[in-house]
N, C-alpha and C positions, 0 to 999 in steps of 0.2 A: 617556584619549583614544586613539583608534585610530592606526595608523601614518600615516594620511593626514590627521590633524588633526581628525577628527570625534570626537564623543563618544558613539558608539553603545553601547547597553547590550548586553553580550555574553551575557547570560542569554537563553535561548530559552523562549518561551511554551510551556507544556505542550500546549496545543491544537495548536500547529504541530508539535511533536515527534510527537504522536500521528498527525497527518495524514501526516507524512513516513513513518511506518511502512507506510502504505498504498501509497506510491510503489513501483512495481515488482511489485505483486500479480499482475498479468496475466502478467508474465514468470516469476515464481516458480511460478504454477500451470501455465503452459505447459511449463516444464522438468519439473515433477513428472509430468505426463501425457504428455510427448513430443509435444505439439502446438504449432502456431504461436501466438505471442502475439496476433496479429490475430484468430485464431479465438476465443480466450478473450475478447477484447474484444467480438467480435460476439455471443457468448453472453451476456455481461454486459449488453449493451445491448438484448437481446431480439431481435436480428436473426436469430440462430440458436438452436437448442435442443440441449442436451447435458446429460443427467442427470449424467454424470461430471464435466463441467466445472463445472456449477452446484454440485454437492456439494463439489468441491475449493475453489471460491471461498468458499462459506459456511464451510468448515472453516478456511481461511486468515483470514477476517474474524474468526471467533471467537477464533483464536489471537492475533491482533493486539489484539483488545479485552481480552483477559486481561492483556496487558502493562500493568503499572501505571507511570504516569509521575508521579514525585514532584518537585515544584518549588514 
């Protein structure tokens, strides 16, 4: 049982772990390129175009996808 009396399972679903790795992707790419996070978000949504930002996003996504989650 947890501290508050519930019986939550403390193991984390691998899908959720994998998803959490994507959290912060815009901020990471923005830091790498020295641009604002909102600009990266706009490029990702198709509102703006930037070959450099798109390439950096794809590279980061590939890096994340290579991380193997075992559970």
